[in-house]
RODO-2510 file (C-alpha; in nm, 4 decimals, decimal comma):
residues 328
     n   res          X          Y          Z
     1     x    -0,1820   -14,2989     2,1573
     2     x    -0,1834   -14,0741     2,4612
     3     x     0,1286   -14,0141     2,6642
     4     x    -0,0343   -14,1747     2,9694
     5     x    -0,1211   -14,4970     2,7869
     6     x     0,2240   -14,5125     2,6252
     7     x     0,3838   -14,4659     2,9662
     8     x     0,1610   -14,7408     3,1028
     9     x     0,2729   -14,9804     2,8286
    10     x     0,6388   -14,8972     2,8873
    11     x     0,5973   -14,9304     3,2629
    12     x     0,4263   -15,2684     3,2280
    13     x     0,6958   -15,3996     2,9941
    14     x     0,9751   -15,2811     3,2228
    15     x     0,8037   -15,4411     3,5234
    16     x     0,7719   -15,7695     3,3311
    17     x     1,1404   -15,7525     3,2377
    18     x     1,2454   -15,6956     3,5982
    19     x     1,0324   -15,9886     3,7146
    20     x     1,1651   -16,2169     3,4400
    21     x     1,5199   -16,1073     3,5139
    22     x     1,4875   -16,2060     3,8804
    23     x     1,3315   -16,5406     3,7872
    24     x     1,6030   -16,6018     3,5278
    25     x     1,8735   -16,5534     3,7898
    26     x     1,6996   -16,7930     4,0288
    27     x     1,5570   -17,0625     3,7985
    28     x     1,7356   -17,3702     3,6704
    29     x     1,8359   -17,7235     3,7594
    30     x     1,9689   -17,5685     4,0791
    31     x     1,7186   -17,3191     4,2162
    32     x     1,8522   -17,0250     4,4109
    33     x     1,6058   -16,9780     4,7014
    34     x     1,5135   -16,6331     4,8192
    35     x     1,6966   -16,6933     5,1478
    36     x     2,0256   -16,7173     4,9580
    37     x     1,9847   -16,3692     4,8059
    38     x     2,0423   -16,2039     5,1427
    39     x     2,3618   -16,4029     5,2033
    40     x     2,5419   -16,2425     4,9062
    41     x     2,8986   -16,3732     4,8699
    42     x     2,8727   -16,5908     5,1825
    43     x     2,6561   -16,8402     4,9919
    44     x     2,8480   -17,0596     4,7397
    45     x     2,5441   -17,0634     4,5121
    46     x     2,6272   -16,7058     4,4190
    47     x     2,8992   -16,8485     4,1944
    48     x     2,6226   -17,0094     3,9889
    49     x     2,4393   -16,6769     3,9706
    50     x     2,7388   -16,4643     3,8738
    51     x     2,9217   -16,7062     3,6437
    52     x     2,6307   -16,8820     3,4698
    53     x     2,2937   -16,7153     3,5241
    54     x     2,3945   -16,3483     3,4946
    55     x     2,5605   -16,3749     3,1479
    56     x     2,2691   -16,5880     3,0292
    57     x     2,0146   -16,3349     3,1504
    58     x     2,2004   -16,0373     3,0031
    59     x     2,2397   -16,2077     2,6657
    60     x     1,8690   -16,2955     2,6624
    61     x     1,7823   -15,9305     2,7219
    62     x     2,0306   -15,8005     2,4647
    63     x     1,9536   -16,0468     2,1870
    64     x     1,5772   -16,0230     2,2370
    65     x     1,5882   -15,6434     2,2243
    66     x     1,8108   -15,6454     1,9141
    67     x     1,5905   -15,8897     1,7223
    68     x     1,2728   -15,7054     1,8261
    69     x     1,4109   -15,3745     1,6976
    70     x     1,5329   -15,5350     1,3730
    71     x     1,1897   -15,6858     1,3094
    72     x     1,0056   -15,3600     1,3785
    73     x     1,2340   -15,1570     1,1514
    74     x     1,2341   -15,4099     0,8660
    75     x     0,8554   -15,4359     0,8777
    76     x     0,8250   -15,0580     0,8835
    77     x     1,0678   -14,9975     0,5999
    78     x     0,9400   -15,2682     0,3659
    79     x     0,5732   -15,2144     0,4672
    80     x     0,5665   -15,5924     0,4918
    81     x     0,4172   -15,7589     0,8028
    82     x     0,6216   -16,0744     0,7373
    83     x     0,9611   -15,9021     0,7461
    84     x     1,1987   -16,0457     1,0049
    85     x     1,5737   -16,1213     1,0126
    86     x     1,5019   -16,4965     1,0173
    87     x     1,2168   -16,5150     0,7665
    88     x     1,4020   -16,2900     0,5215
    89     x     1,7278   -16,4846     0,5496
    90     x     1,9346   -16,2187     0,7280
    91     x     1,9983   -16,4393     1,0315
    92     x     2,0773   -16,7355     0,8065
    93     x     2,3338   -16,5317     0,6144
    94     x     2,4835   -16,4168     0,9451
    95     x     2,5009   -16,7808     1,0538
    96     x     2,6737   -16,8733     0,7285
    97     x     2,9363   -16,6056     0,7831
    98     x     2,9988   -16,7302     1,1371
    99     x     3,0030   -17,0980     1,0352
   100     x     3,2695   -17,0274     0,7740
   101     x     3,4968   -16,8861     1,0449
   102     x     3,4355   -17,1979     1,2567
   103     x     3,4971   -17,4258     0,9598
   104     x     3,8217   -17,2533     0,8653
   105     x     3,9377   -17,2637     1,2267
   106     x     4,0159   -16,8929     1,2474
   107     x     3,7510   -16,8257     1,5133
   108     x     3,9483   -17,0235     1,7730
   109     x     4,2699   -16,8350     1,7015
   110     x     4,1122   -16,4904     1,6686
   111     x     3,7796   -16,4609     1,8572
   112     x     3,6890   -16,1302     1,6916
   113     x     3,6701   -16,3009     1,3504
   114     x     3,3464   -16,4881     1,4323
   115     x     3,1337   -16,1784     1,5071
   116     x     3,2955   -16,0041     1,2107
   117     x     3,1953   -16,2933     0,9837
   118     x     2,8407   -16,2967     1,1222
   119     x     2,7964   -15,9216     1,0737
   120     x     2,9393   -15,9378     0,7221
   121     x     2,6958   -16,2166     0,6337
   122     x     2,4052   -16,0194     0,7800
   123     x     2,5126   -15,7097     0,5854
   124     x     2,5112   -15,9047     0,2589
   125     x     2,1656   -16,0440     0,3356
   126     x     2,0054   -15,7134     0,4317
   127     x     2,1737   -15,5407     0,1378
   128     x     2,0065   -15,7772    -0,1085
   129     x     1,6698   -15,7260     0,0576
   130     x     1,6939   -15,3463     0,0588
   131     x     1,7853   -15,3434    -0,3090
   132     x     1,4616   -15,5302    -0,3735
   133     x     1,2721   -15,2954    -0,1425
   134     x     1,3708   -15,0014    -0,3587
   135     x     1,1793   -15,1478    -0,6494
   136     x     0,8747   -15,3089    -0,4933
   137     x     0,7007   -15,3675    -0,1616
   138     x     0,5299   -15,6897    -0,2730
   139     x     0,4877   -15,9404     0,0089
   140     x     0,5468   -16,2264    -0,2321
   141     x     0,8731   -16,0729    -0,3555
   142     x     1,0135   -16,0471    -0,0055
   143     x     0,9078   -16,3985     0,0880
   144     x     1,0760   -16,5331    -0,2255
   145     x     1,3879   -16,3250    -0,1610
   146     x     1,4019   -16,4548     0,1946
   147     x     1,3558   -16,8119     0,0697
   148     x     1,6455   -16,7640    -0,1725
   149     x     1,8749   -16,6247     0,0964
   150     x     1,7769   -16,9020     0,3376
   151     x     1,8421   -17,1637     0,0676
   152     x     2,1831   -17,0195    -0,0187
   153     x     2,2805   -16,9981     0,3482
   154     x     2,1552   -17,3514     0,4194
   155     x     2,3523   -17,4848     0,1233
   156     x     2,6688   -17,3143     0,2463
   157     x     2,6229   -17,4456     0,6011
   158     x     2,5513   -17,7979     0,4715
   159     x     2,8656   -17,7857     0,2616
   160     x     3,0701   -17,6786     0,5634
   161     x     2,9244   -17,9666     0,7657
   162     x     2,9882   -18,2131     0,4844
   163     x     3,3513   -18,1073     0,4467
   164     x     3,4223   -18,0583     0,8186
   165     x     3,7657   -18,2031     0,9027
   166     x     3,6507   -18,3896     1,2161
   167     x     3,3348   -18,4843     1,4091
   168     x     3,4129   -18,2321     1,6829
   169     x     3,3898   -17,9485     1,4326
   170     x     3,0549   -18,0846     1,3100
   171     x     2,9232   -18,1063     1,6651
   172     x     3,0389   -17,7513     1,7424
   173     x     2,8719   -17,6093     1,4326
   174     x     2,5433   -17,7983     1,4850
   175     x     2,5152   -17,7036     1,8527
   176     x     2,5883   -17,3410     1,7720
   177     x     2,3347   -17,3289     1,4878
   178     x     2,0521   -17,4441     1,7151
   179     x     2,0743   -17,1175     1,9077
   180     x     2,1151   -17,0872     2,2826
   181     x     2,2215   -16,8472     2,5559
   182     x     2,3352   -17,1312     2,7828
   183     x     2,7000   -17,1769     2,8796
   184     x     2,7929   -16,8250     2,7757
   185     x     3,0307   -16,6082     2,9742
   186     x     3,0533   -16,2418     3,0574
   187     x     3,3133   -16,2158     2,7791
   188     x     3,0398   -16,2955     2,5268
   189     x     2,8327   -16,0148     2,6768
   190     x     3,1238   -15,7716     2,6445
   191     x     3,1868   -15,8773     2,2857
   192     x     2,8269   -15,8422     2,1676
   193     x     2,7062   -15,5422     2,3690
   194     x     2,8856   -15,2616     2,1791
   195     x     2,7730   -15,3881     1,8376
   196     x     2,4140   -15,4503     1,9482
   197     x     2,3958   -15,1101     2,1185
   198     x     2,5311   -14,9217     1,8156
   199     x     2,3075   -15,1194     1,5791
   200     x     1,9944   -15,0476     1,7841
   201     x     2,0797   -14,6768     1,8069
   202     x     2,1240   -14,6559     1,4288
   203     x     1,7905   -14,8306     1,3756
   204     x     1,6177   -14,6022     1,6270
   205     x     1,7370   -14,3018     1,4240
   206     x     1,5153   -14,4178     1,1364
   207     x     1,1903   -14,3738     1,3359
   208     x     1,0867   -14,0465     1,1688
   209     x     1,1715   -14,1785     0,8231
   210     x     0,9720   -14,4971     0,8810
   211     x     0,6672   -14,2881     0,9730
   212     x     0,7123   -14,0811     0,6579
   213     x     0,7451   -14,3942     0,4429
   214     x     0,3871   -14,4878     0,5254
   215     x     0,3050   -14,2229     0,2610
   216     x     0,5241   -14,4030     0,0064
   217     x     0,8748   -14,3225    -0,1099
   218     x     0,7664   -14,0170    -0,3087
   219     x     0,5730   -13,8769    -0,0134
   220     x     0,8650   -13,9418     0,2208
   221     x     1,1075   -13,7633    -0,0097
   222     x     0,8727   -13,4636    -0,0268
   223     x     0,8983   -13,4447     0,3541
   224     x     1,2763   -13,4257     0,3324
   225     x     1,3602   -13,7917     0,3988
   226     x     1,6830   -13,9047     0,2312
   227     x     1,6110   -14,2622     0,1333
   228     x     1,9751   -14,3458     0,0608
   229     x     2,0691   -14,2437     0,4151
   230     x     1,7791   -14,4452     0,5602
   231     x     1,8825   -14,7550     0,3630
   232     x     2,2396   -14,7192     0,4850
   233     x     2,1304   -14,6809     0,8492
   234     x     1,9070   -14,9866     0,8243
   235     x     2,1692   -15,1969     0,6464
   236     x     2,4426   -15,1135     0,8978
   237     x     2,2081   -15,1256     1,1986
   238     x     2,0579   -15,4658     1,1160
   239     x     2,3994   -15,6047     1,0235
   240     x     2,5459   -15,4974     1,3592
   241     x     2,2484   -15,5906     1,5795
   242     x     2,1428   -15,9164     1,4132
   243     x     2,4995   -16,0166     1,3250
   244     x     2,6294   -15,9695     1,6791
   245     x     2,3283   -16,1558     1,8186
   246     x     2,3848   -16,4532     1,5902
   247     x     2,7567   -16,4451     1,6652
   248     x     2,7104   -16,5085     2,0386
   249     x     2,3912   -16,7186     2,0493
   250     x     2,3431   -16,8793     1,7094
   251     x     2,0154   -16,8460     1,5229
   252     x     1,7146   -16,7595     1,7409
   253     x     1,4278   -16,7127     1,5026
   254     x     1,0862   -16,5464     1,4825
   255     x     1,1429   -16,2947     1,7640
   256     x     1,1507   -16,0066     1,5175
   257     x     0,8412   -16,1394     1,3405
   258     x     0,6217   -16,1953     1,6453
   259     x     0,7124   -15,8969     1,8628
   260     x     0,5878   -15,6048     1,6462
   261     x     0,2549   -15,7824     1,5902
   262     x     0,2081   -15,8232     1,9638
   263     x     0,2852   -15,4547     2,0237
   264     x     0,0701   -15,2968     1,7502
   265     x    -0,2595   -15,3369     1,9372
   266     x    -0,0998   -15,1595     2,2355
   267     x     0,0942   -14,8735     2,0731
   268     x    -0,0667   -14,8378     1,7311
   269     x     0,0544   -14,9114     1,3798
   270     x     0,2930   -14,6144     1,3451
   271     x     0,6314   -14,7792     1,2641
   272     x     0,8432   -14,5309     1,4574
   273     x     0,6382   -14,5821     1,7740
   274     x     0,6944   -14,9591     1,7586
   275     x     1,0724   -14,9543     1,7913
   276     x     1,1148   -14,9090     2,1675
   277     x     0,8188   -15,1314     2,2689
   278     x     0,9472   -15,4020     2,0326
   279     x     1,2878   -15,3857     2,2000
   280     x     1,1349   -15,4301     2,5461
   281     x     0,8897   -15,6992     2,4373
   282     x     1,1543   -15,8870     2,2368
   283     x     1,3783   -15,8992     2,5423
   284     x     1,0860   -16,0281     2,7514
   285     x     0,9967   -16,2980     2,4958
   286     x     1,3510   -16,4351     2,4714
   287     x     1,4004   -16,4254     2,8478
   288     x     1,0671   -16,6003     2,9118
   289     x     1,1417   -16,8662     2,6491
   290     x     1,4855   -16,9281     2,8002
   291     x     1,3331   -16,9731     3,1464
   292     x     1,0847   -17,2240     3,0028
   293     x     1,3483   -17,4322     2,8208
   294     x     1,5727   -17,4586     3,1251
   295     x     1,2772   -17,5756     3,3366
   296     x     1,1605   -17,8346     3,0812
   297     x     1,1854   -18,1808     3,2405
   298     x     1,4246   -18,3555     3,0019
   299     x     1,7664   -18,5180     3,0156
   300     x     1,9151   -18,2525     2,7859
   301     x     1,8063   -17,8899     2,7779
   302     x     1,6033   -17,7915     2,4743
   303     x     1,7884   -17,5344     2,2652
   304     x     1,6368   -17,1880     2,2723
   305     x     1,6437   -17,1588     1,8934
   306     x     1,4478   -17,4836     1,8607
   307     x     1,1883   -17,3661     2,1125
   308     x     1,1433   -17,0293     1,9375
   309     x     1,1034   -17,2041     1,6017
   310     x     0,8339   -17,4289     1,7519
   311     x     0,6502   -17,1206     1,8798
   312     x     0,7121   -16,8943     1,5822
   313     x     0,6254   -17,1431     1,3082
   314     x     0,2525   -17,1660     1,3946
   315     x     0,2395   -16,7871     1,4422
   316     x     0,3915   -16,7374     1,0947
   317     x     0,1365   -16,9800     0,9447
   318     x    -0,1539   -16,8060     1,1195
   319     x    -0,0305   -16,4699     0,9939
   320     x    -0,0126   -16,5958     0,6360
   321     x    -0,3659   -16,7384     0,6584
   322     x    -0,4949   -16,4096     0,8021
   323     x    -0,3320   -16,2096     0,5204
   324     x    -0,4742   -16,4456     0,2596
   325     x    -0,8241   -16,3967     0,3989
   326     x    -0,7893   -16,0183     0,3931
   327     x    -0,6683   -16,0210     0,0332
   328     x    -0,9410   -16,2637    -0,0812
***
């Protein structure tokens, strides 16, 4: 892809993000009209913007970018177009780690324990997947591995719900698992931002290695790529980025699956070139979906994780059908 066309794609994505960001700050049950923007602190509606809309918008950008990068890197490393933190069970394992801290009650006493539990769960999940990736790149193997991780995580979460000491704990766990950026504060942004930023930087460092891996592991090693270092960067990067995202928003699925496929026609199939566009597009997808759910005419707001699952499920099915036709 030429530099001009790549710049055009980046410019278009950034423009979309700016537009969505402005709409996200204004849209909701209480709309902030354009006349109020010039009033600044003199208008009481600015409390709604600063205390509610701004953290929600920032988390949508951060989590979308993190999940987009994780999906692009996992698909590039495994050479598997179905790789994604949710499909492969990484997000579910992160959710299990976080739910255990909620169930044990330590998250309320020590807030840092919840993100730590989520990142530890994500690290375990991605570690299992990368061990399998060292032996085979079979699509079926990764789907089965993801199904196993999802089953184990679902069983652990169900057990925690079944043994929850009171209905309030059950309600807290269920609401959190559905995934949402609503009712979050700037403290959640501060907690997640360092981990997401470090995780995305570590994943971005694998760009050259991902390009080399298109030649296979032997070809990549002949070009000087240290596969053990790449695996470590991916394991730590996905654990930090996906784990921190799940810790503050719950499970928001299919962003990492959909985003790289939307970007490939624009930037090409080279894995390293997909990382930055996937970050920008992932942020745009999550922000747009959050704007849609808050504008849905219903008594209770639809959870963002539920909306993304409703959108991502048909996309996943269509992708499987397309792959089956190509292999037939």
